[in-house]
C-alpha positions in Angstrom: -1.3 20.4 16.4 1.0 17.3 16.5 -1.9 15.1 15.3 -2.6 17.4 12.4 1.1 17.3 11.4 1.3 13.5 11.7 -2.0 13.1 9.7 -0.4 15.4 7.0 2.7 13.3 6.9 0.8 10.0 6.8 -1.2 11.3 3.8 2.0 12.7 2.1 3.7 9.3 2.7 0.7 7.5 1.2 0.7 9.7 -1.9 4.5 9.3 -2.2 4.3 5.5 -1.9 1.2 4.8 -3.9 2.0 7.1 -6.9 5.6 8.3 -6.9 7.3 5.2 -5.6 5.1 2.7 -7.5 6.5 2.3 -11.0 4.3 0.8 -13.8 6.1 -2.5 -13.4 5.0 -2.7 -9.8 1.5 -1.5 -10.6 1.1 -4.2 -13.1 3.2 -6.8 -11.4 1.2 -6.8 -8.1 -1.9 -7.7 -10.0 -2.1 -11.5 -10.4 -4.6 -10.9 -13.2 -2.4 -8.7 -15.2 -1.4 -9.7 -18.7 2.3 -9.6 -17.7 1.6 -12.9 -15.7 0.0 -14.8 -18.5 3.3 -16.3 -19.7 4.4 -19.0 -17.3 7.9 -18.9 -18.8 8.2 -15.2 -17.9 11.2 -14.0 -15.9 9.0 -11.3 -14.4 8.7 -11.8 -10.5 5.7 -13.4 -9.1 2.8 -11.1 -8.3 3.0 -11.8 -4.7 6.6 -10.4 -4.5 5.5 -7.2 -6.1 2.4 -6.8 -3.8 4.5 -7.6 -0.7 7.2 -5.1 -1.7 4.7 -2.4 -2.4 3.0 -3.0 0.9 6.3 -3.0 2.9 7.1 0.4 1.4 3.8 1.7 2.8 4.4 0.0 6.2 8.0 1.3 6.3 6.7 4.9 5.7 4.1 4.6 8.4 6.8 3.3 10.8 9.2 6.1 9.8 6.5 8.8 10.5 5.0 7.4 13.7 8.0 5.6 15.2 5.7 2.6 15.9 6.6 -0.7 14.3 3.2 -2.2 15.1 1.5 0.5 13.1 3.9 -0.2 10.3 3.1 -3.9 10.3 -0.6 -3.2 10.4 -0.2 -0.8 7.5 1.7 -3.4 5.4 -0.9 -6.1 6.1 -3.9 -3.8 5.5 -2.3 -2.4 2.4 -1.7 -5.8 1.0 -5.3 -6.9 1.6 -6.8 -3.8 0.2 -4.7 -3.7 -3.0 -5.2 -7.5 -3.4 -9.0 -7.0 -3.4 -8.7 -4.0 -5.7 -6.7 -6.0 -8.2 -9.4 -8.8 -8.0 -12.0 -6.1 -8.9 -13.9 -6.6 -5.6 -13.4 -3.0 -4.6 -12.9 0.1 -6.8 -10.0 2.5 -7.0 -12.0 5.1 -5.0 -12.9 2.4 -2.3 -9.2 1.4 -2.2 -8.0 4.9 -1.6 -10.8 5.5 1.0 -9.7 2.4 3.0 -6.0 3.5 2.9 -7.0 7.0 4.2 -9.3 5.5 6.9 -6.3 3.4 8.1 -4.3 6.7 8.5 -7.1 8.2 10.6 -7.3 5.1 12.7 -3.5 5.3 13.4 -4.0 8.7 15.0 -6.1 7.2 17.7 -3.2 4.9 18.7 -0.6 7.7 18.8 
């Protein structure tokens, strides 16, 4: 039963971080192709800061749920790469979410 509870918490944490804790500024800011970055004089933070912050939120949530810092770091890196490719148009939103959920399933094998 513990694995089911952990999986539920990982999914909950993902939904929280990807939708509730991701304001529009972060959603647009993490995409280097977004119009917000077209003005070189903009005071808006560089896209890499937004993407790193978003990914670290995800990694932190995985760490808080699992108590495993390695899984948290893996999550941060995997989330960064997945969202980067989504923003580049290489993968779709559905593929993006499927990869994120597959990562959570994978973490269960290490717990």
